[in-house]
C-alpha positions as CSV (number, residue, x, y, z in Angstrom):
1,M,9.2,-6.3,-12.7
2,L,11.7,-8.7,-14.2
3,Q,9.9,-11.6,-12.6
4,E,6.6,-10.5,-14.1
5,F,8.2,-10.2,-17.5
6,K,9.8,-13.6,-17.2
7,K,6.4,-15.1,-16.2
8,F,4.7,-13.4,-19.1
9,A,7.4,-14.3,-21.7
10,L,7.4,-18.0,-20.7
11,K,3.6,-18.4,-20.9
12,G,2.5,-20.9,-23.4
13,N,0.6,-18.4,-25.5
14,V,3.6,-16.1,-26.0
15,L,5.8,-19.0,-26.9
16,D,3.2,-20.3,-29.4
17,L,2.8,-16.8,-30.9
18,A,6.6,-16.5,-31.3
19,I,6.9,-19.9,-32.9
20,G,4.0,-19.0,-35.2
21,V,5.6,-15.7,-36.2
22,I,8.9,-17.5,-37.1
23,I,7.3,-20.3,-39.0
24,G,5.0,-17.7,-40.7
25,G,8.0,-15.7,-41.8
26,A,9.7,-18.8,-43.2
27,F,6.4,-19.9,-44.9
28,G,6.0,-16.4,-46.4
29,K,9.5,-16.7,-48.0
30,I,8.6,-20.1,-49.5
31,V,5.3,-18.7,-50.9
32,T,7.2,-15.6,-52.3
33,S,9.6,-17.8,-54.0
34,L,6.9,-20.0,-55.4
35,V,5.1,-17.0,-56.7
36,N,8.2,-15.2,-58.1
37,D,10.0,-18.1,-59.4
38,V,7.4,-20.7,-60.5
39,L,3.9,-19.2,-60.9
40,M,4.6,-15.7,-62.2
41,P,6.8,-16.9,-65.1
42,I,4.1,-19.4,-66.1
43,I,1.4,-16.7,-65.9
44,G,3.7,-14.5,-67.9
45,L,4.1,-17.2,-70.7
46,L,0.4,-17.7,-70.8
47,L,0.0,-13.9,-71.3
48,G,2.4,-13.7,-74.0
49,G,5.8,-13.5,-72.3
50,V,4.9,-10.7,-69.9
51,D,7.3,-10.2,-67.0
52,F,5.2,-8.7,-64.2
53,S,8.2,-7.6,-62.1
54,G,9.2,-5.1,-64.8
55,L,5.9,-3.6,-65.5
56,E,5.9,0.1,-64.6
57,I,4.5,3.5,-65.6
58,S,6.9,6.4,-65.5
59,I,5.4,9.8,-64.8
60,G,8.1,12.4,-64.8
61,D,10.9,11.1,-62.5
62,A,8.5,8.7,-60.6
63,A,8.1,5.1,-61.5
64,I,4.8,3.3,-60.6
65,K,5.7,-0.3,-60.5
66,Y,2.3,-1.8,-60.8
67,G,3.8,-5.2,-61.8
68,A,5.3,-5.6,-58.3
69,F,2.0,-4.7,-56.9
70,I,0.3,-7.4,-59.0
71,Q,3.0,-9.9,-57.7
72,S,2.3,-8.9,-54.1
73,I,-1.5,-9.4,-54.7
74,V,-0.7,-12.9,-56.0
75,D,1.5,-13.6,-53.0
76,F,-1.2,-12.5,-50.6
77,L,-3.9,-14.6,-52.4
78,I,-1.7,-17.8,-52.2
79,I,-0.7,-17.2,-48.6
80,T,-4.3,-16.6,-47.6
81,F,-5.5,-19.7,-49.4
82,S,-2.7,-21.8,-47.9
83,I,-3.7,-20.6,-44.4
84,F,-7.3,-21.3,-45.1
85,L,-6.5,-24.8,-46.2
86,F,-4.3,-25.4,-43.1
87,I,-7.0,-24.1,-40.8
88,K,-9.6,-26.2,-42.4
89,A,-7.4,-29.3,-42.0
90,V,-6.7,-28.5,-38.3
91,T,-10.3,-27.9,-37.7
92,R,-11.3,-31.3,-39.3
93,F,-8.6,-33.1,-37.3
94,K,-9.8,-31.4,-34.0
95,K,-13.4,-32.4,-34.9
96,K,-12.4,-36.0,-35.4
97,E,-10.6,-35.9,-32.1
98,E,-13.6,-34.5,-30.3
99,E,-15.9,-37.2,-31.8
100,K,-13.7,-40.1,-30.4
101,P,-15.2,-41.3,-27.1
102,S,-12.7,-40.6,-24.4
103,A,-12.1,-43.0,-21.6
104,P,-13.6,-41.7,-18.3
105,P,-11.2,-40.5,-15.7
106,A,-9.8,-43.2,-13.3
107,E,-11.8,-41.6,-10.3
108,E,-15.0,-41.9,-12.2
109,V,-14.3,-45.5,-13.0
110,L,-13.5,-46.2,-9.4
111,L,-16.7,-44.5,-8.1
112,T,-18.8,-46.4,-10.7
113,E,-17.3,-49.7,-9.5
114,I,-18.0,-48.8,-5.8
115,R,-21.6,-47.8,-6.7
116,D,-22.1,-51.1,-8.5
117,I,-20.6,-53.0,-5.5
118,L,-22.9,-51.2,-3.0
119,R,-25.9,-51.8,-5.3
120,D,-25.1,-55.6,-5.4
121,H,-25.0,-55.8,-1.6
122,R,-28.5,-54.5,-1.0
């Protein structure tokens, strides 16, 4: 069972996924900082000095923090748009790579040369 787990854990897909999760977490922190520290203050200024993080409604002892919710929505939209742009760029790059004519394998070149030699000797 340990050998099976080792084989599974060292597969390329699992390692790619782990790297993606780690990079995604770091990217999420960067975007959260961008939203909290750069964008939301600017949006707050444009809306008359509103600080979204402090917006809440109190009902009895409960506080509904809808400002934090608005901030989370902005985080989500920015992350989603960033991922969209990244995937679009990767897709464009892959498409360009696919359009480039690739050199035929060495075996195919050798077989073509042999065919041409045999054709010339007829």
